[in-house]
N, C-alpha and C positions, 0 to 999 in steps of 0.2 A: 776291609778294603778289597776291591775287586782287582784281579790280573786283567791283563789284555784279553784273555779268553772269557771274561766275565764271571770266572769262579770267585767265590768268596773266601778270602784267606784268612787263616786264623791269627790271632794277635798274641804273640809270646807276652807273658806276664810274669812278674816276680811277685812273690808273697812268702813271707817267713824265710827269707834267704834262698828260696827254690825258685829256678826259673821253670815255668810251666809253657808247654807248648801252645796253649791257648788261654784266653782270659776266661772261658767257661770252666776250664779244669781249675783254674787258680780260685774261682768263685766256690767251687765245691770244697776247695781245701779250707777256705774261711768257714764254711758251712761246718765241716768236720770239727775244726777247732771250737766253733760256737757251741756245738752240741756236746763237746767233750770227748771225742773219740781220738784215739791215736791213729795216725795215718802216715804212710810211706808213698811217696810218689815214684812211679816206675821202679818199684822195689827190686822186682827179679823177673827175669825171663824164663820162659818154660819151653823145652824142647817137645813138640808135639809130633805126631805122624806127619801131619802136613807141613811142618816148619816151626820156627821160633814164634811165640806169642808173648807179648809184654802188657800185662793189664795196666791201666792208668794208676789205680790206687790199690793199696793193701791194707785193710783195717783189721788188724789181729784181734781186737776185742769183740767185734761185732758178730752176732750169731754164734758166740762162743760163751755159754752161760757160766756163771759162778758155780763153785763145788756144792753150794747148798741147793741148786736148782734140780727139780726131779728128773731132768733129761741128761744130767751130767754124765751118768754111767749108763746111759742107754747105748744097747749094742750097735745102733746104727747112728751114733752121735756124729754127725757130719759137721757139727759146730766147731770141732777142735782146730780147724785150720783158719778160722776167721772168715772174712769176706773180702773178695777182690772186687774191684769196681771199674767199670768202663763207662766213660762219659762221651755222649755223642751230641751233635747238634740236634736241635728240636724236630727236624723232619728226616732224620737219618733212616729210620725204618722204611718210611715211603719212598725214598730216592734210592737207597743202597741195599734194602733187605738186611738179611741177617748174615752174620759171618759164621761159617761152619766151624771155625776154631773155637768159638764160644762152647758148643756142645762137646767138641772133642775135650776141651779143658775141664767140663764137668764130669765127662766120662773118666777122666784121669784121677777124679777124686777131689777136685776143687769147687768151691761155690762161688758163683759170679753174679753180681747185679750190673745190669746194663740200663744205664738212664739217660734219656734224651731231654735236653734243655736245662733250664736252671733250677734251683731248689725251689721247692714249693710244698705246701701242705699235702696235696693230694694228687698222685698220678693216675690218670684214667685214660682209656681208650688206647692202651698199649704202649704208653710213653716209657715205661720201665718194665724189664722183664727179670726174672730170677731163674738161673741155671743152677738147678739143684743136684749136687754130685750124690745125694742120697738115692735119687731116682735114676742114676746113671746118665745124668745129663739132660733130663727132662726139664721143660720150661713152665713157668706160670708168669701171670702178668699183673701190673698194677700194684707194685710194692713200695713202701714207703719207710723212712726211718722213724722209730717210735721209741718212747721212754716206756720201760717196764712200769705198770701200773702198782706193782706190789713193792719192789724194792725201791722204786722211784729214780733211780740211777742208771741202771743198765740200759743200754741202747741196742736196739735190734733193727733188722731190715726185713719187714714182713707184709703180708698181703692186706690191702685195704683197712688199715687202722685195726688190725688184730694183734693189739698191743699185749694180750695175755700170752702170746707165744714168745715173747722177748726173752723170758727166763724159763720158757716151758710149763709155766703154771696153768695153762689152758687145759691140761689132763687132770689136775688136782683140785681146781677151784672153779665152781660155777658162777661165782659172783660177777657181775658186770661193772667194772670200773668206769670212770669217765673216759670217753674216747680221746686219744692222745691229741687230736687236733684241737681239743678245748683247753689242753694244757698251755698256760701262758708261756712256758718255757718254749715250746715250739715255736710260737709267734715271735718271741725275742731273738731265738736262733735265726729264723728267716730274716727278720729285721737286719740283724748284723751281717749276715750273708750278702744280702741284696743291696745294702747301702755302702759297703766297703768301697772306697776309692783306691784304686792302683795307680801308683806313681809311673 
């Protein structure tokens, strides 16, 4: 719905007993449930140099590999704090640019995924970015949620279908598994997320 100034307003929505500020955020909560990852909405605020910052979601198990993973004991294991996620409307980057707090958050030692729009199989053209605390807040583009092709259960957030990175096996195994987008589970997850009706 638009206000008198013509600006589109977010529609608050309830899912799982949680009231979200927007229907888009609630849709992503459905996605996280369907893909099987634990999530917390507006879990904790962080005091940065520029002020307070409150990410939309915290996913403690994503990008945090199991103990059997070859990267578990890596000295630069940025995985240990899980993944924070910021959800924005589809044209956010074009209309509003980037928020400097995202990079300050990464420099403080946290990893952040910023996603524009609805859940989908592939994000291209800069619709999703990853602020990597391992690189001191550096960014990369076109990240997606993947199932690990080896353990078949772990979920990660990685670049353009590089599912071998989910548990860190890309450094240890040169075999090429099926692309995660061909995994029927991803299709089912998206179907559940996109078809859910909110009351």
